[in-house]
N, C-alpha and C positions, 0 to 999 in steps of 0.2 A: 728330719730322719730322726734324731735323738728325741723329741718331743712323741714321735711315734713309740720309740721304744720304752718310754715312760708309761705311756697310755695301754692299758691291757684292752680296752675297748678298740682303739685304733690298730693297734698291732694285730689283734682278730681279723679286723677286716683287709688289712695288708695280706696276712697269710692267707687268708681264704680266697681273696683275690688272686693272687699268685698261682692257687690250686686249681681254680677254674679256667686261667689263661693256658695254664700248661695242658690240661685236658683238651682245649680247644686247638691248641697248637699241633698237636701230634697229627691228626689228619689232614690239616694244611700243609705242614712241612712233607709229608709224604708224597703230597699231591703235586707241590712243586717240585719234588725230586724227580717225580715221572714226568714233568714237563721238561724238565732241565734235560732229561736223560741220563740220571744217575742212579746209583742205589739209593734206597730211602734212608740209609743211614746217613748220607751226605747232608741231607737237608735236615735231618732231626738232630746231628751233631752242630750244624749250623746254628740251629735255632737256640741250643743250649750256650754255645760258646759265645753268640751274638746278644742274648739277654743278658748274661752274667758279666760280658765286659762291658756294655752300655750302662748297666746300672752302678758301675762306679765312674764312669766316661763322661756319660751322656750330659747334655746340658737340660734337658727335660725330665725332670722327674715324672714316673709312673707312666711313661712311655715305652710302648713295646717294640722290641726290635728283633727281628728273626728271619727265617728263610721267607721269601716272598714271591708270588707269581711274577711281579714285573720284572725282578731280577732274573729271574729263571728264563723268561721269554727272551730276555736281552742276551744271555751268554750260551743260551741252549745250543746254538751251532757249534760253538767251541768243543763242546763234549763230544756232538755227534762227528764233527768231522776230523778232531785231533786227539781226542782221548782226556782221559782224568786228568792227565798231569797239566797238560796244556789248560784245562779248565780250571785248574785251581790257581795254575801260575795266573790267570786271568784275574781272578779274584784278589788276589795278592796287589796286582798292580794298581786294580781300582781303588784298593782300599789307600794306595800310595796317592793316587790322584786324589781322591775325597782329602785327605789330610792336607794335601798342598791347596786345594780349593776353599778350605776352611781357614787355614793360615792366612790365603789372599782375602780373606773377607768377604767370599761370594756370598756368603748367607745375609750379608747386608742388603741384596737384590730383592730380599723378600717385601720390601717396603713398596717395591713397585707392582707388586700383585694387586689388583684391585678386589673390593668386596664382593663384585658379582661374578668373579672368577673363583673367590673362595667359596661363595653358596654353590656355584655350579660344579667345586670339587667335592663339595659333602653330599650333594643330591647324587652324581654319579657313583660314589662310591658307597652311598646306600643300594643303589640299581646295582651293583657289582657284587656286594655281599649277598644280597638276595638271588641273582642271577648263578652265583657260584654253586649255590644250595640246589639248584634243580637238578643236577645228576643224581642226587639222592633222595629227590622227590619224584621223579618220573621213572615209569618202568619199573617200580619196585613193588615187593608184596604189600597187599593191602592194609597189614597190619601195622605198617608204617604211618600212614596217615592219622589213625587216631593216636597213635605214640607221640606224633609232633603236635596233635591238638592238645593233649593233654600237658605236654612240656610247656606249650604257649600258655595256656591257663593257670599253671604253677607261676611261671613268671609274671605273668598279669595280677594275679589275686594274692599271692603270698606277701608282698610288698605292702600290702593294706591291712595285713595282718602282724607282720613282724619284719624288722630287717636283720636280726641277729646274724642269721645265715644268709649269704647271697643266694637269690632265688635261682639262677642259673646253677649252682651247685645241687640244689634239691633238686631241680629237673634232671640234672643227669643221673643223680645217685638213684633217686626215684624209678626213672624209666631203664636205668641199668638193671636194679633190682628186679624188675617186673619180666625183662627179658629172660633174667637166669630162671626165676622161679617157674616161670611158666612155659620157659624152653621156648620162645618165640622165634620163629625162623625169619630175622631181618639182619639187614647188612649191619656188619659191626667195625669198628676199627680196625680189626685184624685182616678185613677183607681187602683192605687200602694197601697192605703192604707188610713186608716181615719187619718186625721191632729189633734192632741191635741188641745183642746179649753181652757186650763188652763197653768199657768207657773209651771215649775218643784219645788218641795219642797222637804224638807229633807227627806231621807229614810234611816231607819234602820235597815239590812237585820236580820229578825228573827230567828236566828240559834243557836244552843248551842254552847258555846265557851269551846270546847274539842278536845281531840285528835283525836276523831273518825270524826268531822267536817274537821280538818286539813287535816287528811288522805284523805278524800274525795276530799276538794277543792285545796290542794297542788299541785300534780302534774299538773292540769290544769292551775292553777295562773303559774306556772313555765313556761308552753309551751307559755302560752300569753305573760308574761315579755319578753321571750328571742324571741319570734317572732316579738312583738310589738317592742322592742328595736331596733332589726337588721333592719326592714323596714324602722323604724324613722332615725337611723342613715345612712342608705344608701341613702334616700331622702334627708337628709341635705348635705351629700356630693354632690349629683347631684345638688341641688340648688346652693353651694358654686361654681361649674363649671361653671353655668350658668351665676352667677352674678359677677363671677370672686372677689368674697370675701371669707372670712374664718368665721367659726361660732363656737362657743364652743361646741364640742362633748359632753363632760362631764356634762356640764350644760343641754343640751337637755336629756341626760339620764334620770337624777334624776327629770327634770322637767316633762317627759312624765309620771314618776310612781306618782307623786303629782298630776297631772292633773287625771290621773285615780282614785285616791284615792278620790279626790273632786268629781268625776262624778259617783262613785260608791255610796257616800252618797249623791245623789240625784237623785238615782234610775236610773241610766244611765249605758248603756252596756260597756262603757269602749270603749278604741280605740287605734289608732297609727297616725303617719304622712300618708297622703292620698296624694299618688302622682299624681293622675290625676287631682285632684281638685289643687294640688300645681301648676300644670303646667298651669292650668288655670291663676291662679293668679300671677304667675311670667312670665310664657313667652307668656300667649296670651293679659293677662291685662297690664301688665307691672308692677304690685305692688312690692315693694321693702322692706317694712318696718312694724312693728307690728301693724299699725292701720288697715291695709286691715286684717289681722288675727281676730282681734278683732271684726270688723264691720261683718266680715262673720258669726260670731257666733251670733252677737247682731241680724244683719237682718234675720238670720234663724229663731230666736225666733219671730222677728215682724210677719214675713210672716206667719209661721205655726200658730200661735196663734191668731194675729191680722187680718192678712188677708187670713187665711185659704181658704176662697171662691175663692179668685180670683187667689190664687197660684195653686190651684185644676184644673183651666181651661188651665194651662201652657200645650200645646201639649208635648209629649215624644218626639215627632220627632224634636224638636227643641234642646232639652237637646242632643239627640243622634247625631245631628250634631254638637253640640260642643264638645262632646268626640270623636268624629271621628276625628276633625281636632287637637285636642289634641295627639290622638295616632301617627297621622302623623307628628305632630312636635316635638314628643317625640324621634320617632326611628331614630337611629343613622344610617342614609342610607350611609354615607360615609363607615362604617365599613363593609356593605354589597355589597361594589363596588367590581367587578370582580378584577380590579387593586390591590385593598386592600388587598383582600382575597389572591393574589396571592404573594404579596408582605410580609404579615404577616407569621410568623413561623408558622408551622401546629399545633404545642403544643398550641399555642395562640387560634388559631381558634377552635381547639378542647375545650378548656376552655369556649370559649365564647357559641359554640354549646350545651355545656352539661348545663349551667346556663340558656340559653333559654328553651331547652326540658322539664328540670325539674321542671321549674317555671311553664310553661305553662300546663304542665301534671297534675300538683298538684295544681295548680292556687293558690300556696303559694310561694312568692317571696323570705321568708328565706329560704325555702329549695332548691330553686335553687343556692342560694349564696352559702349556707353550701358546696353543691356537687360542684359548681365551684371552690370554694378555695381548696376544697381537691382534686378535678383534678389537679388545678393548683401545688398543693403541689406535687402530684405524678410526674407530667409533669417535675418540676423543680428538684427534686430528681434524676430522670432517666437522665436528661440533664447533671447535674455535675458529677453524676457516670461516665459518659463517657469521662470527662476530665481526670481522675486518669489515670497516665502512670507508668510504672515500666520499667526500662531499666539497660542493664548491662554497667557498666562503664570499662575501662582498668583496667585488673588484677592487685592487687599490691602484692610485696613482694615474695619472692622465698626461698624454701627451700635450705638446703646444696647439695640436687641433681640437683638444678635447675628448679624443679618443682613449678608450682605456687602454692602459699601458701594461697593467701588470693583473696577474689572475692567482689567488691563494686557494690551493688544496687542502684540506686538512684530513689525515689518514688516521683512524682509530682503530686501534685492536692489536693483537699479537701477530708478528711478520715472520712468518717460517715457512719451508716449501709448500706447505699445502693451501695456505691463506695468500701467499703472494705471487703465486702463478698466475692469478686471475689481475693482479693488479694491473698490469700492462696495458689493459683493456678499459681501464677506468678514466683514463684522461683524452681531452678534447685535442688531438694533436694539431688538426687542422685549423679550426677556429680560434683557438687560444691567441691571446696578445702574445707581444714580443717576449715579455717575461713571465715566468711561471716560478711560484714558491710551492714548494711542497713540505707542508707543516706536519713534523713527525712528532711532536712534543706530546700526544695521546698513544703514541704508537711503542713498539719494541722491536728491534730487530735480533733474532734469534740465530740463523743461519747465512752459509754463505749464498743460497739460492735467493734471498730477499735482496742481497747487496748485488747480485747479478741482474736481477729485476730493476733496481732502482737506475742501476747503468744504463739497462736497456731503454727504459724511459727516457734518460737523458740524452742516448744518442738520437732515439727517435725527433727529439724536439731539436736538437743540434742539426739535423739533416733538412730541418724547415725553416734553419736560419732562427733559432729562437734560444733562450737562454733557461735553464732551470738551475734553481737554488734550492738545496736542502737545508731546512733548518728543525730546530727542536730535540736533536738528536742530545744524549747527555749518558754519562755514565759508561757502561758496558756497550751499549748499542752503538755510541758516537766512538768507540774505539775499535770494534768490529766493522763500522763501514768505513772507517778512515783507513784500516790496515789492508782490507780487501777491495774497496772500490779501484777500478781499472785494472785489476790483477787476475781477473777471473775470465777465462777464454769462454767465448760462445755470448760475452755481453753485448757484443756489437750486433 
């Protein structure tokens, strides 16, 4: 950040990026306030306090945090059924939960999210960004469509000529000027809701501090904390990939919670990372530091409080054009190319598809990621289970009559609940000789299910008067088997 302050070129990029993001935040914050069932100023003030707080606290520079639709959907029932005070109390408690999760290191679980889920997350996000603009493109005056087209052309062609000024900002100013000069009758920001005329002030929710209140708000607060944390960490990882840099996910976790607590005490609806606005900031405007995040919040407050009458004139067509370009730039088109789909394992494509379908159907990125991870786990377990083999090796030892006295089975692969369930059917209990050796040198035991299966195999042989010896175990596998064998109900 210090290097950006010393570089006029970089500082200009950060300042202009903050201005573009602030303009894009206004209609979104108003819309999310309506979804949550609260006054528009509750969403606008939340976007200001969240952006400014996270600029200092967050672990991912240049990421935009503000009021979001996912959070609005989760806690909307509280405002509808119990009123604003309980609503704000829920936001504050959710922030406390997020701080606790951050301190406990929940962010480290990000390593378990596969790439196919991340690609599905990105593609679903691109679809949601585009579909969120449909209300501004359907059933509107005919003049909206040429305005959107002009905005798109400006953002496609201008970067080829110059990058001194962000193309989205040029498109917004140009279309706003045209709407004013030609008195075009098109929807504008002012039509989305009333802009506040005063600064945010401290707000203490008037709710009883007892177990009854906790029982009301805790389930919603926990859901908000989990959804917000997951969406923020996924966005941070996305920005890491775009900027080829690493961010502190643990710090981001507790910082999001702290920002929500601060926002609640200023009467805001809380929020999390905004992927669309973050993409505007990082990809479209080229921002890389906390300066753009901080200025996005500051400009937002200046625009809605000090210049509300001017901002209200910005046509929604201009902002819709910006968001359409963001959706196009966000989509991972390579992942959808026929050659890529043909080359990728079918399970990877299924995981990506499940993530996209659930996210788009529920309009909740967190749900999509959860389903994607679960699908990936099932696919992985199924694939690993099929890599386990059991083979008979040359019989060893004979009795005094020359008959085979011992048979050896070699088991290869990773043994866990999915692969060991069929293990019991791989042995010839009737025709095998008196002594059976199961060689697990090339196998590993991962869970109690496998130990129970081995016990079941032993008892099947013993029921026919035969002896079983298990060899080849070492390390954790041997310790796990020795500790659990004979102790598991149902092994007989």
